[in-house]
C-alpha positions in Angstrom: 5.3 12.3 -19.2 6.9 11.5 -15.9 3.9 12.8 -14.0 1.5 10.6 -15.8 3.6 7.5 -15.2 4.1 8.6 -11.6 0.3 9.1 -11.2 -0.2 5.6 -12.5 2.3 4.2 -10.1 0.7 6.1 -7.2 -2.7 4.7 -8.2 -1.3 1.1 -8.2 0.3 1.6 -4.8 -3.0 2.9 -3.4 -4.8 -0.2 -4.8 -2.1 -2.5 -3.3 -2.4 -0.7 0.1 -6.2 -1.0 0.0 -6.1 -4.7 -0.9 -3.6 -5.6 1.8 -5.4 -3.5 4.4 -8.8 -5.0 3.5 -7.3 -8.5 3.8 -5.9 -7.8 7.2 -9.2 -6.3 8.4 -11.1 -9.4 7.2 -8.7 -11.8 8.9 -8.9 -9.9 12.1 -12.7 -9.4 12.0 -13.3 -13.1 11.4 -11.4 -13.9 14.6 -10.3 -17.0 12.7 -6.8 -18.4 13.1 -4.8 -17.5 10.1 -1.3 -18.3 9.1 0.7 -16.0 11.4 3.4 -15.6 8.7 0.8 -14.4 6.2 -0.5 -11.8 8.6 3.0 -10.6 9.3 3.7 -10.4 5.6 0.5 -8.4 5.0 1.4 -6.1 7.9 4.8 -5.5 6.5 3.3 -4.9 3.0 0.9 -2.3 4.4 3.7 -0.5 6.2 6.1 -0.6 3.2 3.4 0.4 0.7 2.4 3.4 2.9 6.1 4.5 2.9 6.3 4.1 -0.9 3.1 6.1 -1.3 4.5 8.9 0.8 7.9 8.9 -1.0 6.3 8.9 -4.5 3.7 11.6 -3.6 6.5 13.8 -2.3 8.6 13.2 -5.5 5.6 14.0 -7.7 4.9 17.2 -5.7 8.5 18.3 -6.2 8.3 17.6 -10.0 5.1 19.4 -10.3 6.4 22.5 -8.5 
């Protein structure tokens, strides 16, 4: 059961990563002044989410082995 739950968590992290990345790309492409704090928060979220994806993926690989 842990694998199914882990796979769901991994999928949610991928969705979060994609949403934050897309928002950052849109803000940058628009070349429109955006709240700098929001951009920093999104950048931190992208970085943190990527780290969480890597940790969870490694954990799931160990469990599956």
